[in-house]
N, C-alpha and C positions, 0 to 999 in steps of 0.2 A: 415893574416886575422886578426881583430881585438877582436877575439870574444875565449876566450880560451875553450866554449863547443863548438863552433861548428870545434875548430882545434880537438877535445876529437876525435868528432862522424868522424870527416874525416878518424883522424887516423883508426880507428873501420869497415871504411868500408861501413858506416852506409849515405843514402842519407833521409837526414830529408825532410819532405813533411810540415808542420808546429809546428809553436808555442804554446804551452797554457799554462797556470795554471790552466784552469777551464775540469776536467776530463769528465766534460760531454760534451763537443767540440775535444774528443781524434778521432781521424783519425788513420788509420795504418800510421805507419813512422812519426807521430809526437814526439815532445820532450814535455815532462810532466815535466814542474816546480811545485816541490811541495811545494809553503809556506806555512808559517807557522804562522797565521791571530789568530786575536784576536777569536774569536768566531769557527774556524775550522782549522783543522791540516792539510794541503793538501798529508803528509805522509800515512795518513789513507786512503786515493785513490790509493794507486800505483798498488795494488795487482788489483783494476777496471781495470786504465790506459793501464795498460799491458797486461788485456785481449782482451781491444780493440785495441791493437795493437801498441801502444809505445815506439817506439824505442828506447829513449832511457830517463830516468829517469834524474832530476838535484833535488838535494836534499842538506841539510846543514847537514842532520843526515847521517850517517853509511850507508851504506848499506844492506840490508838486507840478510841474508843466501839465502833465494832463489827465486833473483827479478825478473827472467825469461826476462829481457833486458841489454844493455849497461848502466853502473849507473855513471854519476857526481859528485865527491861528491865539492861543493861550500861553499867555506870561506867567498862569502859575494854574496849572492844570488842578492840585487838590482843591485852589476858593472853584473853580470852574464847575468843576463835578458836584462841589457840596452844594452851591447856590441852583446851579438847575436841576439837581434831583429835586431836593429840596422844595423848588418850584412848580417843577412836573408832575408831582404824587401831591400838590394839593398842601402844602405845608403842614404836612401829618405831625409832626414830634409837637406842635401849640397845642394842640388839642390831649392827647396823652399824658398822665401819669406817670412820669418815668424815675428813676429811680438809678444812680448812674453808681457801680463802685471799682474802683482804684485801688492800687497798691500791687506791691511786690506778688503777695502770697493770701489766700484764704479768699478769692473772688468766688472763684465757682462756687465753694462749700457754700457759702454767704449768701450769694444766687439761689441755690438747691434751697437751703435753711428757709430763707426768705419769702420763696414760691407757697414753702409747704406752710409757714407762718399765715402767709396773704390768703390762699388756698381754702386754710383751714376756715377761713371768715365768713369766706361766700366769697369771697373776688374774683375776678376771670384774670389769672394770670398768666402776663407773658415773658418769656427769658429769652435774650442774646450772650448769649458767653463761650468758650474754650468748647463746650463738650458739641454743644448744636446749638437749634435754636425753635424756640415752643414758642408756639399760639394759644391764648389759653390754654395750654397742659397741652398740644400735639404738634410734637416733632416734626416740623417743616424741613429742615435739610439738615445734614451734619453742618459743622463747623469748621469753614477754610481759614477762618482767621476768629480771633476771639471778640472784634466788635469789626464788624464789615467793612468794606469798601464804602463809599457816599453813596453810590449808586444802586448798589443790591439792600444797602442800609433801609434808604427813606420807602424804596418798594417794600421792604420788610415792615417798616411802621404805619403802611399806609396800609394794611394787609389787616395790621392789627387796630388801626382805629375801626376799618368796616366790621371786624372780628367782635368790638365794641369791649375792647382790651378794659378793665380797672383800673390793670396797675403796670408797668413794665422794667422788670429791673435789667442791666446789662451791663456786666462786663465792659469796663473802662481801659483798654490796654493804651499803653506811656506812646505807643508806635502809632495809637488812632489822633492822639492828641496831638501831636507834631503832624502829623499828614491831615490834619482838618477833618476829618473822617464824621466828626462831632456837632460840626459845623452846623447851626442853626437848629439844635436838638438844646431846645431850655429845659433845664435838669430842674424836678420840684426834690428831691435831694440827692446829695450828693457824699459817698462814703467813703472814708480811706481808711485802710489795713493796714497798713505798716512798708517798711523801707528795707530792703535788705539788697545785697551784691548780684546786678543779673540785666540783662541786657547793653551791656557799656560797647557791645561789638558795634553797636546804633548808635548809643547817647556820649558814649566817648568818656564821661568823667560822670562822676556820680553826682555833683550839685546840677549837671544837665537833665540825668535820668528825676532827680527830683521837681527842677523846674516843670518840665513834659508833666507831671501828675500833678501838679499845682495848678496846673490851667485848669481842669476841672472847675475846684472850685472856684478861680477869678471869676470864670465862668456864670457859677453862681450868684457872686457878686453884682454883674453885670449888668448895667439899667436895659439893655436887649432882654434879658428875663426878668419876665414880668411877673413869671410865677405869682400865685396870690400867699403861699403855702411853705418858702423857700426853706430848705432841712440842713443841715451837714451834719453827718454823721461820723465821730471821729474817735479813734484806738487814742485814749489819752497817755496810754505805757508807752507807745513810738516815740521818741526826741523828735520823727519831721510831724508827727500828730498833734504833737508839743507845738509845736512852731505855726502850722494851720489852725489851733484852737487859738492862737495868742491873734492871728490875722483876721479870723472871723467873728471873736467874740463882739457884742453889740451887733453887727452886721444881719445877718441870720440867726432863725431860732437856730440853735447846738447840742447835739444830743452827743454826750461823750460815753463811751465804757474802757473797761478795765479791770483788770485783778491784784495790781498792786498800785494804783494811782485811783485818787478820789473821781470820783465820776458817776454817773448820775443811773448808769448799768452795770455794778458789777456783781463778782459770782463770789460764793465762800462754800464750805462742805460737800469740796469734791471731789467724787468718787471715780475713779478711774477702771475699765477692768478692757480684755479683750473682746468686749462683746455690746463696751457700750461706756457712755459716759454720763455720773449723773451730778447735781450741782444744787446751789440754790440761788438766787435770783431776786434780791430783794428782798427777801425775805418769802419768796415761793419757792415751790419746787420743782426742779426740772430735768429732765433730761433728754439725749441724745444717743442714737446708735452709732454716731458717729465718734471713733477714737481719738481719745491726747486730749492735751489740755490747752492745744490748738485752737482747737473747737469749740472749748469754751468760750472761745474769743469770736468764733466766725459765731456759734449761736450768739452772743451777745447784742453781734453786729443785727442779724436781725430781727432782734427783738429791736432796736431802736429803729428799724427799718420801718416794722410793723406799729407802730408807735406816731412814728411820721404817719402812717395811711391810716389812722385812725382806729387800728386792731387793739383792745384791749392786751393787757399781756398773758392772760389766763388762757385765752385764745389761742396767742401766738407760743406760750409755749406746749400748749395740747397740738398744735399742728408743727413745731417743733422735735413732739414725739414718736409722730406718723411719718416720718422719711426715713426711711430704708437705709440708705445709703447718697452715697457721689460715686458715680465710675469714674475707677480707678486714682481714687485719695485713699488710701491705707485699705482698701477692699478687701474683704477675704474671702478666698476660696476653698470653700472646705466640697471636698468630696467623699468625705469621711476618714481620712487621711489621719493619725495619733499625732499629726506636728501638726505647726500654720505656717499659709501661706497670705501673705497681703501682695495686692501690685498696688503700687503709687507714684504717683506724676510726680515725686521727686529729681529736679534735675538741677539743685544749687546744692553748694556742699549746707547752708543753711534747713531746707529744706528738708536734705537726706539728715542731718544730727535730728532734726526735730522727728522724721519715723522712730530714729533707736529708741530717744527719748520715750516715745511714744508704746514701745513695748519693753524698754529695759526694767522696767517695773515688774514685770510677771513671767523678767525670764527665766526659767526654768533649765533650758537647754544650749543650743547655741543658738549663733545668730548667723546666718548665709546668706550673702548678698549677690543677685544680681543687677550690674547696673551697668552705663557706658556715657559718653557725652556726642550733645550731636552735633555736627559738621556744618563748616560753615558760617557757626555764632561763636563767642564770646568762648577765649580760649582760656581767662585767665581763671576763670573759676575750673579748670578740668585740672590741673594739680588737687585744687581744695579741696573736691571731692574721693579721688583719689586715697588721702592721707586719709580722708575723715572715713570712707569703708571699712579702709585696712585696721584702721583704730579702732571701731565698734563694732567688727565681723569678726568670727573665727573663720570664713573661709569666703574669698570673695573669687565674684567667675567675672573679670573683665571682657566684658563687650559689646556689639556694634548696639547705638541706640538710632538716630537718621541720620548718616553720615552723609548722604546730601552728596555734590559733587567736591567732596574731602578725600581725601585719602586716608581711610581707617588705620593705619601704619602710622601718620604724624596725630592723628587724636590718642591714640594709643600712647605712644610714646611722651604726648603733654601727661595724660593723667599718668602713667607710671614716674613722671618727676616728682609725686607726692607720697607715690609709692616705695622710695625708695629706705633697705632697711628692714622692708616688710618683705615676709618669704610667704604670708600666708592669701593670696591671690593665685589662678592661674586667666592666659590671655585665651579668648574661645571666643574667635572674630563672628561667628554665627551663632544669631542670640536666641535660637530654638533650640542648639545646642544647648547652650548654655542654661536656658531655664530647668533642661531635662536634665542637668547633669546637677544643678541644685537641687533638686526632689530627690534625684533618684541618690542624692549624697547625706540626704536629711532624714534624722531619726526621731523618734518621738518627743514629743514637748518642741523639739529644736524651730526656731522662725525661721521664715526664706522670707526675704523683703525683696522682689523683684520691682524695679526703678526706672522710671527715669520716661516711661511711655505712656504713663495711667490708663487713661479713658480713648487712648488712639489705636485705631485699627490699623493703620495701614505702615509699613518700612519704609522710608525713602530713603535709597539705593542709588547713588548718579544720576539722572534722570528721569529711573523709574521710581512708579510708587505701587507697593506690591501689598499687596493683603497681608494686615499680621495683627496678632491679638497676644498681647500679653495674657490676659484670665484664660480664653480658649488651649493656648498653649499649656496653659500650666495644670486646664481640666486635663489635658489629654495626658500631660503628664504623670500625675498623681493616679488616672483612671489605669496606665498602664504598669506605675507601680504596685499597684493591686495585683493584675492578672498574674 
């Protein structure tokens, strides 16, 4: 067996009925993994887990004197969770066709585009990503993590296998690579989009961040990955992508894409509008309803994924054209108003700049921005976002994003360091009020960009998770403006 935990359980004569790190899910016969998190220590819930019938406790801490259940002390909780889940759920990753998409930006849009291309060709497609988790096109749950932790991940993979999924496209975060969540997942296709400033609160240096991303491609080269048609899809325009190309050349099938560098898939004759984007790729006409040049990159990556899965370019392009949009990615909110409103997930200065570049080609009126920065996250990007917003907007409403447990005043102070010398902004801590102010301030042909939260349907303030939708709030503000 691949798992020390399951071997231990078998040696004690235990028949495990489930695996979880959430004590609320405990049923008789479960193994409870007592994880020590940022805000909660699972070890504090061991008595509750035992009371509910947990047969085995797995923890990095010494066993309490009166545990009341079999106890396995782990010296590597991430590894033991992945090993246990892989074995318990019958090694589902071995028989699934899996594409992993990593990079700072574009993962979610690529996953949606690839899903559309593969589904148009008649394949059953499942997706694990930032917005939600889908099995053969049906949403099974909203996503608490871009890449699930190992226990729920392998449970989902088992469900996909049972549902006879033909292709799984999953976003693979740098956190998941560092924390071994994708251990025992052998990828058929690995995709690299780009590398930009992000998550330095976790990785500390840019070099560490890239090293984490690179692990996806090291897995592709691993002798343990015996998938027959391993393919790497790489953005050839990105300097870190070119490093990966050098590393992978001659070792796996390589498909490259780009707009500025010679590649297998390139696009020309790009025509952008506020309704979509047209282009020509390798002599074939293509179009997507997504906005901006960056989405041409995402479409090219999706074409590569389709190619790796045996789908012809014409079929893939037809599928791309059918995709209506990606939640919270320059998502247009249209309530019949005579100005434009977009909700975008931009939460770094690079992604915010890209949103401005997308709309400035067609700007007739002013640009109004609503944005903030998340609490308990990388502080280095805050002043950069502040400066980018003020430089590219006529009016900025600085507001709360997800402050979490950090003092919003500190977040605003960090952002305002980059706004020094600008007077075109107003601080409005209440996000709903900020959105209403922005929309009420908009005139004909103005462009309102509500940035930072995108698809999210909640706002995290302190330890509370409150219902909140930028899209719904914007629609209410637009409706009220017309009264």
